LUMMI-245490 format. One record per residue (C-alpha): residue in one letter; x, y, z. Coordinates in nm, 3 decimals, padded with zeros to 5 digits, always signed. Each point is the difference from the previous one (the first is absolute). Layout:
N
{node "A"; {X; Y; Z}}
...
***
This chain:
364
{node "M"; {+03.762; -03.401; -07.689}}
{node "N"; {-00.141; -00.296; +00.185}}
{node "E"; {+00.149; -00.107; +00.331}}
{node "V"; {+00.079; -00.371; -00.005}}
{node "K"; {-00.153; -00.164; +00.307}}
{node "S"; {+00.174; -00.281; +00.188}}
{node "K"; {-00.193; -00.320; +00.076}}
{node "K"; {-00.084; -00.099; +00.355}}
{node "I"; {+00.143; -00.340; +00.095}}
{node "I"; {-00.257; -00.220; +00.169}}
{node "N"; {+00.142; -00.276; +00.223}}
{node "P"; {-00.187; -00.325; -00.081}}
{node "T"; {+00.163; -00.209; +00.277}}
{node "W"; {-00.311; -00.040; +00.215}}
{node "T"; {-00.214; -00.065; -00.306}}
{node "V"; {+00.236; -00.274; -00.114}}
{node "I"; {+00.009; -00.153; +00.349}}
{node "A"; {-00.381; +00.011; +00.019}}
{node "V"; {-00.030; -00.169; -00.340}}
{node "L"; {+00.253; -00.263; +00.110}}
{node "V"; {-00.188; -00.075; +00.323}}
{node "I"; {-00.340; -00.010; -00.173}}
{node "S"; {+00.136; -00.227; -00.274}}
{node "I"; {+00.158; -00.243; +00.245}}
{node "V"; {-00.312; -00.007; +00.221}}
{node "T"; {-00.216; -00.059; -00.308}}
{node "V"; {+00.222; -00.284; -00.118}}
{node "I"; {+00.005; -00.162; +00.344}}
{node "F"; {-00.377; +00.041; +00.041}}
{node "A"; {-00.073; -00.147; -00.344}}
{node "S"; {+00.246; -00.283; +00.057}}
{node "R"; {-00.156; -00.070; +00.339}}
{node "I"; {-00.345; -00.026; -00.158}}
{node "L"; {+00.129; -00.232; -00.273}}
{node "Y"; {+00.190; -00.207; +00.253}}
{node "Q"; {-00.298; -00.033; +00.235}}
{node "R"; {-00.223; -00.091; -00.290}}
{node "T"; {+00.243; -00.271; -00.110}}
{node "V"; {+00.035; -00.135; +00.354}}
{node "D"; {-00.379; -00.009; +00.035}}
{node "L"; {-00.028; -00.200; -00.322}}
{node "L"; {+00.274; -00.240; +00.111}}
{node "T"; {-00.164; -00.038; +00.341}}
{node "E"; {-00.336; -00.068; -00.160}}
{node "N"; {+00.155; -00.259; -00.231}}
{node "L"; {+00.173; -00.158; +00.298}}
{node "R"; {-00.327; -00.013; +00.195}}
{node "E"; {-00.179; -00.160; -00.293}}
{node "R"; {+00.277; -00.256; -00.033}}
{node "I"; {-00.012; -00.093; +00.368}}
{node "L"; {-00.378; -00.029; -00.015}}
{node "T"; {+00.019; -00.223; -00.306}}
{node "I"; {+00.256; -00.229; +00.167}}
{node "S"; {-00.201; -00.011; +00.324}}
{node "I"; {-00.334; -00.066; -00.167}}
{node "T"; {+00.149; -00.269; -00.224}}
{node "A"; {+00.168; -00.172; +00.293}}
{node "A"; {-00.314; +00.027; +00.215}}
{node "T"; {-00.211; -00.179; -00.262}}
{node "S"; {+00.242; -00.296; +00.009}}
{node "I"; {-00.055; -00.056; +00.372}}
{node "N"; {-00.278; -00.241; +00.101}}
{node "S"; {-00.193; +00.144; +00.296}}
{node "K"; {-00.078; -00.353; +00.121}}
{node "D"; {+00.372; -00.062; +00.048}}
{node "L"; {+00.018; +00.310; +00.218}}
{node "E"; {-00.279; -00.130; +00.222}}
{node "V"; {+00.225; -00.290; +00.103}}
{node "L"; {+00.292; +00.227; +00.099}}
{node "K"; {-00.090; +00.110; +00.350}}
{node "V"; {+00.290; -00.070; +00.236}}
{node "E"; {+00.378; -00.036; -00.015}}
{node "N"; {+00.002; -00.378; -00.046}}
{node "D"; {-00.214; +00.028; -00.314}}
{node "W"; {+00.314; +00.079; -00.202}}
{node "V"; {+00.050; -00.374; -00.046}}
{node "T"; {-00.333; -00.040; -00.182}}
{node "P"; {-00.029; -00.036; -00.379}}
{node "E"; {-00.209; +00.317; -00.008}}
{node "W"; {+00.296; +00.198; +00.140}}
{node "G"; {+00.226; -00.135; -00.274}}
{node "R"; {-00.248; +00.091; -00.275}}
{node "V"; {-00.055; +00.355; +00.126}}
{node "V"; {+00.368; +00.074; +00.064}}
{node "N"; {+00.105; -00.143; -00.335}}
{node "Q"; {-00.254; +00.220; -00.181}}
{node "L"; {+00.130; +00.306; +00.187}}
{node "H"; {+00.363; -00.099; -00.062}}
{node "K"; {-00.064; -00.042; -00.373}}
{node "A"; {-00.174; +00.338; -00.025}}
{node "K"; {+00.267; +00.182; +00.201}}
{node "Y"; {+00.303; -00.136; -00.182}}
{node "S"; {-00.148; +00.060; -00.343}}
{node "N"; {+00.049; +00.372; +00.077}}
{node "N"; {+00.354; +00.104; +00.090}}
{node "D"; {-00.091; +00.316; +00.191}}
{node "I"; {-00.253; -00.159; +00.238}}
{node "V"; {+00.148; -00.047; +00.348}}
{node "F"; {-00.295; -00.126; +00.203}}
{node "M"; {-00.317; -00.185; -00.090}}
{node "Y"; {-00.222; -00.134; +00.276}}
{node "V"; {-00.357; -00.069; +00.105}}
{node "F"; {-00.169; +00.130; +00.315}}
{node "R"; {-00.351; +00.021; +00.139}}
{node "K"; {-00.206; +00.126; +00.290}}
{node "K"; {+00.012; -00.203; +00.316}}
{node "D"; {-00.312; -00.196; +00.084}}
{node "V"; {+00.014; +00.105; +00.366}}
{node "D"; {+00.067; +00.370; -00.072}}
{node "Q"; {-00.094; +00.149; -00.338}}
{node "T"; {+00.208; +00.310; +00.072}}
{node "K"; {+00.324; -00.201; -00.009}}
{node "M"; {+00.177; -00.190; -00.274}}
{node "E"; {+00.196; -00.326; -00.026}}
{node "F"; {+00.229; -00.151; -00.264}}
{node "V"; {-00.130; -00.294; -00.199}}
{node "A"; {+00.289; -00.075; -00.239}}
{node "D"; {+00.319; +00.149; -00.142}}
{node "A"; {+00.173; -00.052; -00.337}}
{node "D"; {+00.330; -00.106; +00.160}}
{node "S"; {-00.127; -00.196; +00.299}}
{node "I"; {-00.041; -00.347; -00.144}}
{node "D"; {+00.208; -00.092; +00.307}}
{node "P"; {-00.070; +00.258; +00.274}}
{node "Y"; {+00.307; -00.118; +00.190}}
{node "A"; {+00.250; +00.014; -00.289}}
{node "N"; {+00.166; +00.312; +00.141}}
{node "T"; {+00.093; -00.166; +00.328}}
{node "G"; {+00.289; -00.218; +00.105}}
{node "S"; {+00.358; -00.011; -00.121}}
{node "D"; {-00.061; -00.129; -00.353}}
{node "L"; {+00.023; +00.324; -00.199}}
{node "S"; {-00.070; -00.184; -00.326}}
{node "R"; {-00.366; -00.027; +00.111}}
{node "Y"; {-00.033; +00.373; +00.066}}
{node "V"; {-00.224; +00.207; -00.225}}
{node "D"; {+00.076; +00.361; -00.105}}
{node "V"; {-00.363; +00.108; +00.000}}
{node "N"; {+00.048; +00.364; -00.105}}
{node "R"; {+00.279; -00.077; -00.249}}
{node "D"; {+00.247; +00.251; +00.146}}
{node "G"; {+00.290; -00.244; +00.021}}
{node "K"; {-00.010; -00.009; +00.380}}
{node "L"; {-00.135; -00.272; +00.231}}
{node "E"; {-00.204; +00.167; +00.274}}
{node "P"; {-00.227; -00.268; +00.151}}
{node "D"; {-00.123; +00.233; +00.275}}
{node "G"; {-00.060; +00.288; -00.242}}
{node "P"; {-00.111; +00.015; -00.364}}
{node "D"; {+00.076; -00.370; -00.048}}
{node "K"; {-00.229; -00.117; +00.277}}
{node "L"; {-00.217; -00.290; -00.118}}
{node "Q"; {-00.372; -00.033; +00.070}}
{node "W"; {-00.235; -00.280; +00.098}}
{node "P"; {-00.377; -00.026; +00.014}}
{node "G"; {-00.169; +00.198; +00.275}}
{node "Q"; {+00.304; +00.218; +00.079}}
{node "D"; {-00.096; +00.347; +00.123}}
{node "Y"; {+00.025; +00.292; -00.243}}
{node "P"; {-00.016; +00.298; +00.243}}
{node "E"; {+00.132; +00.258; -00.250}}
{node "A"; {-00.320; -00.036; -00.204}}
{node "S"; {-00.200; +00.188; +00.263}}
{node "D"; {+00.180; +00.320; -00.100}}
{node "I"; {-00.055; -00.051; -00.375}}
{node "P"; {-00.352; +00.103; -00.108}}
{node "E"; {+00.041; -00.167; -00.340}}
{node "T"; {+00.018; -00.348; +00.160}}
{node "F"; {-00.364; +00.038; +00.105}}
{node "E"; {-00.113; +00.198; -00.307}}
{node "A"; {+00.130; -00.278; -00.227}}
{node "Y"; {-00.286; -00.221; +00.119}}
{node "S"; {-00.221; +00.215; -00.224}}
{node "G"; {+00.221; -00.018; -00.308}}
{node "P"; {+00.355; +00.026; -00.144}}
{node "L"; {+00.204; +00.310; +00.085}}
{node "T"; {+00.352; +00.119; +00.067}}
{node "S"; {+00.147; +00.179; +00.297}}
{node "K"; {-00.044; +00.377; -00.025}}
{node "D"; {+00.359; +00.061; +00.101}}
{node "L"; {+00.320; -00.190; +00.048}}
{node "Y"; {-00.034; -00.215; +00.308}}
{node "T"; {+00.286; -00.054; +00.243}}
{node "D"; {+00.010; -00.266; +00.268}}
{node "A"; {+00.263; -00.219; +00.163}}
{node "Y"; {+00.055; -00.178; -00.331}}
{node "G"; {+00.074; +00.305; -00.211}}
{node "T"; {-00.173; +00.259; -00.217}}
{node "V"; {-00.232; -00.130; -00.269}}
{node "L"; {-00.290; +00.084; -00.227}}
{node "T"; {-00.272; -00.260; +00.042}}
{node "G"; {-00.281; -00.132; -00.215}}
{node "Y"; {-00.295; -00.182; +00.157}}
{node "A"; {-00.249; -00.239; -00.162}}
{node "P"; {-00.284; -00.189; +00.172}}
{node "I"; {-00.018; -00.379; -00.012}}
{node "R"; {-00.365; -00.100; -00.033}}
{node "D"; {-00.191; -00.322; +00.056}}
{node "E"; {-00.253; -00.155; -00.237}}
{node "D"; {-00.270; +00.236; +00.128}}
{node "G"; {+00.212; +00.310; -00.066}}
{node "N"; {+00.076; +00.066; +00.364}}
{node "T"; {+00.349; +00.122; +00.089}}
{node "T"; {+00.174; -00.257; +00.219}}
{node "A"; {+00.355; +00.143; -00.006}}
{node "I"; {+00.223; +00.263; -00.160}}
{node "L"; {+00.303; -00.058; -00.221}}
{node "A"; {+00.265; +00.273; +00.033}}
{node "T"; {+00.287; +00.072; -00.240}}
{node "D"; {+00.289; +00.224; +00.104}}
{node "I"; {+00.246; +00.170; -00.234}}
{node "K"; {+00.317; +00.149; +00.142}}
{node "A"; {-00.002; +00.377; +00.044}}
{node "D"; {+00.362; -00.002; -00.112}}
{node "D"; {-00.117; -00.100; -00.346}}
{node "F"; {-00.254; +00.280; +00.002}}
{node "F"; {+00.263; +00.250; +00.111}}
{node "T"; {+00.229; -00.127; -00.275}}
{node "I"; {-00.273; +00.058; -00.257}}
{node "T"; {-00.062; +00.345; +00.143}}
{node "R"; {+00.370; +00.089; -00.010}}
{node "Q"; {+00.027; -00.128; -00.354}}
{node "T"; {-00.296; +00.216; -00.089}}
{node "L"; {+00.138; +00.302; +00.182}}
{node "Q"; {+00.347; -00.022; -00.151}}
{node "P"; {-00.098; +00.118; -00.352}}
{node "F"; {-00.186; +00.294; +00.150}}
{node "L"; {+00.298; +00.095; +00.214}}
{node "I"; {+00.221; -00.016; -00.308}}
{node "F"; {-00.257; +00.206; -00.188}}
{node "I"; {-00.011; +00.261; +00.276}}
{node "A"; {+00.379; +00.012; +00.024}}
{node "F"; {+00.030; +00.036; -00.378}}
{node "L"; {-00.253; +00.282; -00.023}}
{node "T"; {+00.148; +00.173; +00.303}}
{node "S"; {+00.344; -00.019; -00.163}}
{node "I"; {-00.135; +00.141; -00.326}}
{node "I"; {-00.178; +00.283; +00.182}}
{node "S"; {+00.312; +00.074; +00.206}}
{node "I"; {+00.215; +00.011; -00.312}}
{node "L"; {-00.249; +00.236; -00.164}}
{node "V"; {-00.002; +00.221; +00.307}}
{node "I"; {+00.381; +00.011; +00.007}}
{node "F"; {+00.000; +00.086; -00.369}}
{node "I"; {-00.261; +00.274; +00.054}}
{node "I"; {+00.199; +00.149; +00.288}}
{node "Y"; {+00.321; -00.013; -00.206}}
{node "A"; {-00.175; +00.159; -00.300}}
{node "W"; {-00.155; +00.262; +00.227}}
{node "K"; {+00.339; +00.091; +00.147}}
{node "R"; {+00.145; +00.041; -00.348}}
{node "Y"; {-00.306; +00.200; -00.101}}
{node "T"; {+00.026; +00.231; +00.300}}
{node "K"; {+00.371; +00.045; -00.063}}
{node "S"; {-00.073; +00.095; -00.361}}
{node "L"; {-00.273; +00.239; +00.113}}
{node "E"; {+00.238; +00.160; +00.245}}
{node "Q"; {+00.248; +00.058; -00.282}}
{node "I"; {-00.278; +00.136; -00.220}}
{node "N"; {-00.119; +00.229; +00.279}}
{node "I"; {+00.353; +00.133; +00.042}}
{node "Q"; {+00.018; +00.073; -00.372}}
{node "L"; {-00.344; +00.160; +00.011}}
{node "E"; {+00.101; +00.219; +00.290}}
{node "I"; {+00.311; +00.108; -00.192}}
{node "S"; {-00.217; +00.068; -00.305}}
{node "N"; {-00.251; +00.198; +00.205}}
{node "E"; {+00.280; +00.199; +00.157}}
{node "G"; {+00.142; +00.077; -00.346}}
{node "Q"; {-00.343; +00.100; -00.119}}
{node "A"; {-00.044; +00.231; +00.297}}
{node "N"; {+00.340; +00.155; -00.068}}
{node "L"; {-00.089; +00.050; -00.366}}
{node "I"; {-00.329; +00.167; +00.091}}
{node "H"; {+00.187; +00.218; +00.248}}
{node "I"; {+00.244; +00.107; -00.274}}
{node "I"; {-00.283; +00.067; -00.243}}
{node "N"; {-00.188; +00.203; +00.258}}
{node "H"; {+00.286; +00.205; +00.136}}
{node "Q"; {+00.250; +00.017; -00.287}}
{node "I"; {-00.160; -00.038; -00.343}}
{node "K"; {-00.316; +00.184; +00.097}}
{node "G"; {+00.213; +00.271; +00.159}}
{node "Y"; {+00.214; +00.042; -00.311}}
{node "L"; {-00.306; +00.018; -00.225}}
{node "A"; {-00.176; +00.248; +00.228}}
{node "K"; {+00.312; +00.218; +00.022}}
{node "A"; {+00.039; +00.005; -00.379}}
{node "R"; {-00.370; +00.081; -00.041}}
{node "N"; {+00.036; +00.294; +00.239}}
{node "I"; {+00.289; +00.136; -00.207}}
{node "F"; {-00.214; -00.008; -00.314}}
{node "S"; {-00.284; +00.158; +00.195}}
{node "E"; {+00.223; +00.285; +00.117}}
{node "L"; {+00.133; +00.056; -00.352}}
{node "L"; {-00.355; +00.032; -00.124}}
{node "S"; {-00.135; +00.215; +00.282}}
{node "E"; {+00.284; +00.218; +00.140}}
{node "P"; {+00.056; +00.326; -00.199}}
{node "S"; {+00.330; +00.059; +00.187}}
{node "Y"; {+00.166; -00.254; -00.229}}
{node "G"; {-00.088; +00.209; -00.294}}
{node "P"; {-00.258; -00.044; -00.266}}
{node "V"; {-00.040; -00.345; -00.155}}
{node "S"; {+00.012; -00.002; -00.376}}
{node "D"; {-00.294; -00.124; -00.191}}
{node "T"; {+00.217; -00.282; -00.136}}
{node "A"; {+00.120; -00.124; +00.340}}
{node "K"; {-00.330; +00.035; +00.183}}
{node "P"; {-00.171; -00.301; -00.165}}
{node "M"; {+00.304; -00.215; +00.076}}
{node "L"; {+00.004; +00.112; +00.365}}
{node "E"; {-00.371; -00.070; +00.030}}
{node "E"; {+00.048; -00.345; -00.156}}
{node "G"; {+00.283; -00.075; +00.244}}
{node "F"; {-00.212; +00.123; +00.293}}
{node "N"; {-00.295; -00.217; -00.106}}
{node "S"; {+00.220; -00.306; -00.050}}
{node "L"; {+00.159; +00.038; +00.342}}
{node "T"; {-00.344; +00.051; +00.154}}
{node "E"; {-00.114; -00.327; -00.161}}
{node "G"; {+00.315; -00.171; +00.133}}
{node "V"; {-00.071; +00.121; +00.354}}
{node "D"; {-00.362; -00.112; -00.034}}
{node "F"; {+00.112; -00.340; -00.131}}
{node "V"; {+00.230; -00.052; +00.297}}
{node "T"; {-00.279; +00.112; +00.232}}
{node "D"; {-00.241; -00.249; -00.162}}
{node "F"; {+00.265; -00.274; +00.032}}
{node "L"; {+00.039; +00.068; +00.371}}
{node "I"; {-00.377; +00.010; +00.046}}
{node "A"; {-00.032; -00.338; -00.174}}
{node "S"; {+00.269; -00.142; +00.231}}
{node "N"; {-00.181; +00.132; +00.308}}
{node "I"; {-00.329; -00.145; -00.127}}
{node "E"; {+00.167; -00.341; -00.040}}
{node "K"; {+00.138; +00.019; +00.355}}
{node "G"; {-00.334; +00.126; +00.134}}
{node "T"; {+00.145; +00.325; +00.134}}
{node "F"; {-00.159; +00.239; -00.249}}
{node "V"; {-00.256; +00.247; +00.136}}
{node "Y"; {-00.267; +00.063; -00.260}}
{node "N"; {-00.111; +00.360; -00.058}}
{node "M"; {-00.304; -00.019; -00.221}}
{node "Q"; {-00.053; +00.306; -00.230}}
{node "S"; {-00.226; +00.073; -00.292}}
{node "V"; {+00.154; -00.025; -00.347}}
{node "D"; {-00.096; +00.181; -00.321}}
{node "L"; {-00.004; -00.307; -00.220}}
{node "K"; {-00.051; +00.204; -00.319}}
{node "K"; {+00.300; +00.216; +00.077}}
{node "L"; {+00.210; -00.308; +00.087}}
{node "V"; {-00.086; -00.173; -00.330}}
{node "T"; {+00.071; +00.316; -00.198}}
{node "E"; {+00.343; +00.035; +00.162}}
{node "V"; {+00.087; -00.361; -00.074}}
{node "I"; {-00.105; +00.038; -00.364}}
{node "E"; {+00.199; +00.322; -00.040}}
{node "K"; {+00.312; -00.163; +00.149}}
{node "T"; {-00.043; -00.301; -00.223}}
{node "V"; {-00.038; +00.213; -00.315}}
{node "T"; {+00.302; +00.212; +00.096}}
{node "T"; {+00.211; -00.310; +00.055}}
{node "I"; {-00.098; -00.144; -00.339}}
***
């Protein structure tokens, strides 16, 4: 009789937690790559747009007009009006442009820069005095800050911040954008630069176009939002699956515990049955066989008639087979449990086959 073995319950908690962590990290990592790739594409498109606007505006500026604009009083000249109007038209044809201006190297010191013209400075003194109707909101933020972002420019005004911006000098060689967002007293911007060239192809000044960093951050947030929703959605799905797995595992372990209890009861019943077979049934059969043996071999009981002797011998042989059968049953049980000690002996196969045939013929 086989012993039914109980199953070992393996706790998958740490495995589930590990899978959860790996899944979430993988989702976040993949989303981060997709997000960064999207932001890079948007940034590149933004850079190309700023360059296109700057280059287009730069080609509309006549370098000869710039040669006239040297000092503050030159703002009253026709050349000032033409240059500022061109800048104003280019700036206000693009809603997200906050500054557009022209600057150049100083004649007396090529390591320093000066303003030449500004898109909103047709009247450099508009943001002064008490008449607020003349004021210009240069950076379009809804606030009038004449000493800050809304400060107006005039020809020859110093541009000291340019000394700390490598792109202002590199732009003399060709169009480019700032490598990073640039922050100064007027705010944080991304800038595109385009050279203004004379008839001989020499760069005489630089046109700069600034786009608000707030717009860039808005684009970035708008780009990030779908990824955050995607991450939150996948994380929720994974969490739900984990909760379901843990719930199913608890039910599974509870069922296994019940099964193990039943198996233990079954094994205990099996052990009791084997014990009964070994100590009771085998004992009864052996005792009965001994009685038949004594009847056949003890002369004190009197002679056995020729008619009874075959019956006694048959009963003795049957009981012997019964004892042997029980013994074989117990041996098989011990073999199944792994507790049987083998005692290898030689067997007369011919004799064994003959005995089986004789028993078979007798039975038939």
